[in-house]
N, C-alpha and C positions, 0 to 999 in steps of 0.2 A: 306499731305506728299510731294506733288509735290513742294509746296512752300519751304519746309524745304530742299529738295534736291537741289534746286537752290543755296543754300548757299555754296555748294561744288565747284561751278565754280571758277576757278583760274583767278584772275584779270590779265589783260594783263600787268599792271604795274609791277606785281611781276615777270612775265616772262622777262620783260625788265631789272629788277634788276639782275636776273640770268645771262642774257647775258652780263651785265656789268662786272660781276665777270669772266666769261669765256673769255672775250676779253680784260681784264685789262693787259696792258703790264708791269705793276709794280707788278703784283701778282706773288710771288715767286713760289707758288704751281703750277701755270700754266706754268711759264717759265722753271721750272725744268722738267716738262713733255715734253715740246717742245724741250728742249735741248737733251733729250734722242732720240727723233725722228730724230733730225738733225744729229746725229752721222751717220745715215744711208742714209742721203740725203733728197731731197724733196719727198713728197708722190708719185709723178710720177716716180722718180728715184727708190724709194723703190719697187714700183710695177714692174718696168722693171727688176730689179734684181731678184724678185720673179719668174716672168715668165721665165726668162732665166734659173734659177736654177731648175725649174720644168720640163724643156725639157728632154725627155727621154734619149737622147744621153748624156746629161750632167750628169744625174743621173747614167747612166751606167758607165761613166768614174769614178765617185766617188766610185762606188761599186768595180770597177776593181782595184782601188788603195788599198782598204782595205780588200776585200774578193773576189778574182777572181773566186772561184767556184760558187759564187752566181750569176755571170753573166750568166753562163750556165743554172742555174735554171730559170732565168728570160727569157732567149731565149726559153727554153722548154715551159714555160708558154705561151709565145706569139704564139708558134707553135700550142699548143693545142687549144688556143682560136681561131686562124685563121682557123683551120680545123674543127671547130665545134664539138669538142670532148665532150662537156658538154651538158647535157639534156636541152632542150628548155623549156620555160615556158609552152607552149602548150603541149609538151611531158610530162612534170611533171604532169599537170592536168589530162591528159589521164591515166597516170600511177596510180594516186590516185583514180580517179573516173570512169575510163573506158569510154565507149561511152556516159555516162551521161554528160561528160564534154562538149560535143558539144551543149547541150541543155541549159546550164546555162549562164546567163548574169552576168559575174563576175563584182564586184563593183570596177573597177580599180581606180575610183576617190577617194576611201578610202584605197588604197593599203598600207599595213603595211610594213615598212622597217625592214628587218631581220638584227639584230645587235648582235655582239658578243664582249665581253670584257673579257680578254684583250689579244690582239695579241702581245706577248712579244718578240718573236724571229723570224727572217726571215725564218729559216729552216722549221718552222711549215707551211708555206704557201704551199710549194710543197706537203707535206704530206696531207694537207687538200684537195688540188686540185686533187691529185691522187685518194684519197678516193671518192671524188665527181664523178669522171669519172667512177670508178669501180662500185660504188653503185647507179649511176644515181640519186645522191642527189644534193643539192643546196649549192653553196658557198654564204655566206651571202653578203648583200649589204652595210654593214657598220661595221667598226671595231674601237675599242678603244685600245690604247696602254698606259700602265702606267709604263713602264720601265724607268730607269734612262737615261736621254737624252744623257749625256756625254758618258756613257758606250755604248749606241746604236750607237752613232756617231763614237766612236773609232773602233768598230769591223765591221763597214760597214752595220749593219742591218738597220740603219735609212734610208739611201738613197735607200736601196734595198726594204724596205717595201713601201716607197713612190712610187717607180717605179712599184712594183708588183700590188698595188691597183689601180694605174692608168691603168695598162694593163688590169685588169679584170673589171674595171668600178665600183669600190666600193669607198665610201667616208670613211674617217677615221679621228680620233682625237688623237692628242698627248697630253701627260701630261708633262708640263714643270717641271724642277727641283726645281723651286721656288714655291713649293707647300706646305710649312709648315713643311715638314719633313727634312728641310735642315738646322736646327739649327737657324731658324729665331727668335725664342723666347728662349733665353738662360736659362730661368728659368723653362722650361718644359722638361721632359724626357719621360719615358715610362709609363706603367700602373699606377705607383705610383703617377703620376701627371696628370692623365687622365682628371680630372674635370677642369683643367686649359685650356683644349681645347674646353670646351663647348660653349665658346663665338664665335667659328668659327675656321677655319683653319688658322694657323699663317702666316700672311703676314704683320707684323707690320713695322712701321717707313718707311725705304727706300726700303723695299722689294717689294712694289707695283711697283715702277719704275724699280726695278731689273727684275720683271716679264715682263714689256714692253720691256726692253733691250733684255732679253732672247728670247722673242717671235720674235722680229725683226731680231735677229741673225739667227734663224732657218728659218724664212720666206724668208730671202734674200739669204741664203746659201744652203738650202736644199728643198726649195719649200713647207715647212710645212705651211699650211694656216689655219688650224682649231685646236684649243687647248681647253683643259678644263679650266673652270673659276669657282672659288668657293669662291670669296671674294668680298664684295660690292665695295671696292675700285678698284680692277682690272676689275670688270664688267664695272664701269664707265669709266675707262681708255680705255677699249676695245671699248666702244661706241665712245669715243672721237677720238681714232685712226681712226676708220672708217669714222667718220664725216670729218676728215682732208683729207680723200681721199685714205687711205691705205686699200687695199682690204682684210683685215684679216677677219676671222670668229671665233666664239667661241661657245661653248655650256656650259650651267650651269651644274655643276657637282652635283651628288646626295649628295656630302659632304656639299653642301650649305644648304641643308635641306628645300627645297621648298615643303611645305606640306599642303598648303591651297590656295584657289583661290585669296585671298587678297594679299598674298605674290607674286603670279604671276602677279596680277594687278599692283602692285608697280613696278616690273621689266619691265613689258611691257609698262607702261606709260613712264618710262625712255627711253626705246627703241624707242618709238614714238617721244619723244622730240629730240632725236639724230639721227633719221632716215634721210637718204639722200632724195633729192628731188624726186627720183623715188620710194620712200616708202620703200626701203630695209634697213635692219639692219644687223649688224654682228652677232647678236644673232640668230643662226639658229638651235640650239638644246636646249631644256629645259628638263633637267633630273629631274624627280620628286623624292621626298623622297619615300622610300618603304611603308610608312604608308598611302599614299593617296588611295582614292577609285575612282570608275568610275565617281561618281557625281562631284568630284572636276575637273576632266578633262572635263566633259560636260559643267560645269559652265564657266570654263576658255576658252573653245573653243568658247563660245558666244562672249566674248569681244576680244579674239584673232582675230576673224573674223571682228568685228566692227573696230578694229584698223588697219585692212589691213594686218594682219600678218599670215593668215591661211596657205598660201603657203610659208611663210618665216621661221616661228618658228615651228620646229618639236617637238612634245611631245615625250620624250624618257622615257619609262616605263620599270622597271625591271620585267621580267617574271620569271627568275630563278636567284638564288644567290649562292655564294660559301657556302659550308657546315659550314665553320668556320669563325669566326671573323667579322660577319656583321649582321646577322638576326637569329631569332629563326627558326629552321627547323622543319618539312618540309615547304618549301616556293615555291609555284608555282602559278603564276597568269594568266596562259594561258586561263582558262575558262573566266575570266573577260575581257581579251583582245578580245576574240571572241565576247563577248557581246557588246563591245563598237565600234568595228572596222567597223561596218556597217553604222555608222552615225557620227563619229568624224574623220575628215581627218587629214592626215599628222602625223601619229603616228609611232614610232619605237618600236618594241618589243626587249628589250635588254636582252641578255642571258649571265649572268655572272657566271653561274654554270650549271652543268648538271642537268637533272631531278633528284629530290632527291632520288628516288628509285634506280637510277643508280649510283649516286655519292657515296652513302653510301657503295657500294660494293668495292670501290677502295682501294688499299693498302695505297695510300696517298689521304686523303680527300682534296677536293679543299678548299683553304684557301686564303682569301683576302690578308693576310700578305705576301703571296708568291710574290706579285707584287713588294715588296720593298727589295727583296733579291738580292745580287750581283750575277752575272752570274757565276763567279768562285766558289762561295760558293754553288750554286745550283748543279754544276757539281761535286764538291768534296763530297757533301752529298749523291750523288747517286740519286737525285731527277729529273735529267734532263728528263728521260723518263716518270716519273710520272707526271710531269707538262704538257708534251705533251698529255698524256692520259686525264688529266683534261681539257685541251683545246679542244680536239676533242669531249669530252662529251658536251661541250658548243655548239659546232657546231651541234652536234646531237640534242640537245635540240631545237636549232633554226630550224632545219628541222622538228621536231615534231610540232612546232608552224605553220610552213608553211603548213603542212599536215592538221592540224586542221582548219586553215583558208580556205584552198581549199575545205575541206569537207562541209563548210558552205557557199560556193559560194563567198568567200572573196578573195582579191588579196594580193600579196606580192611583195616586191622589193628585189630581190637577186642581185648578181653581174651582172650589166647590160650588160657588153660586153660578158658575158658567157651564160646567160640564157634568156635575153630579146631581143635578136637580131632576125630579120626576115630573113628567107632563101632567 
């Protein structure tokens, strides 16, 4: 078997041929990609624009122009952070375990990132923070947004959310508008043509380069660094952008359907081929399909570590899901997370719905399709408050996961500037 396995070695000559394609100045597919990048300057210029746009004072200026009241909320958030209004990690552990917390050696090396999807509207941030202060609960350490970018840009929520999550010390991911629901395939519509989507989310023809263009626009103008990625072509383009020197990051979406270790191996091999000299990759989040089990994560963790990516690529696993439009309910993978979280590092527990027994009691059941609704339509329909309740249920589910982890001597990553600071 060892002799047979040797046949899998990739000859260096084949790698040379790949490099010839990548470096071919007459290759139109490569030149079109480089032309999009050049619109924004050299990689060094692009990164400078990003850093400048991400500065808090510049974000506050953008917010002030679009939504002045949001500036007051951001200043309030800073004040609460600076005076230590939020429960500390140590305080939370004592709250859950009592004096036993002092005797436990928590496994910080396997800390699970607490993640919520989706943070659609900036006003939800203050409500969440006020609730955390009042209830001595946790603000998650990672957020996803799936709202239409142009709409979020227009009303000022985009820069306000970027600023807010920097203030609290949470990471976040945006979903670009070039995500397949933008009419990229003119032959597909709604449920009547659903099987037309089975080959993947639609980014055909020139939409892959449109994704790069959109990414660089928000990277240089709003400090957005990390976006969803769910198409093999845009994953490759993301690798190439990073290899050029642009400090973008992305995570693979659950829509990509990564549901076995060999799928993950393919992606991570590509990540290694395009890694920088320091070993880093723009792929920092790997969102598994809902169908995977713990064994798949364990098997993948082995070669993730062998490729040098254990601290680079986070496994993002859905713990809860919306009641409607995505999975058969009830769906709750918390117990499985607790089982794996003591020996597989760099995992995020993603909460996209409330706990099922809570969710089913709501007047408006959580629905994945709510992500794609226009804000004006949400308000006209009377669902504005309902969607806030659904969102807070997800935050509550996240806190239930933190409690379960703590009860088993396991660690979590919440909003770092609120909960993980030392007095």
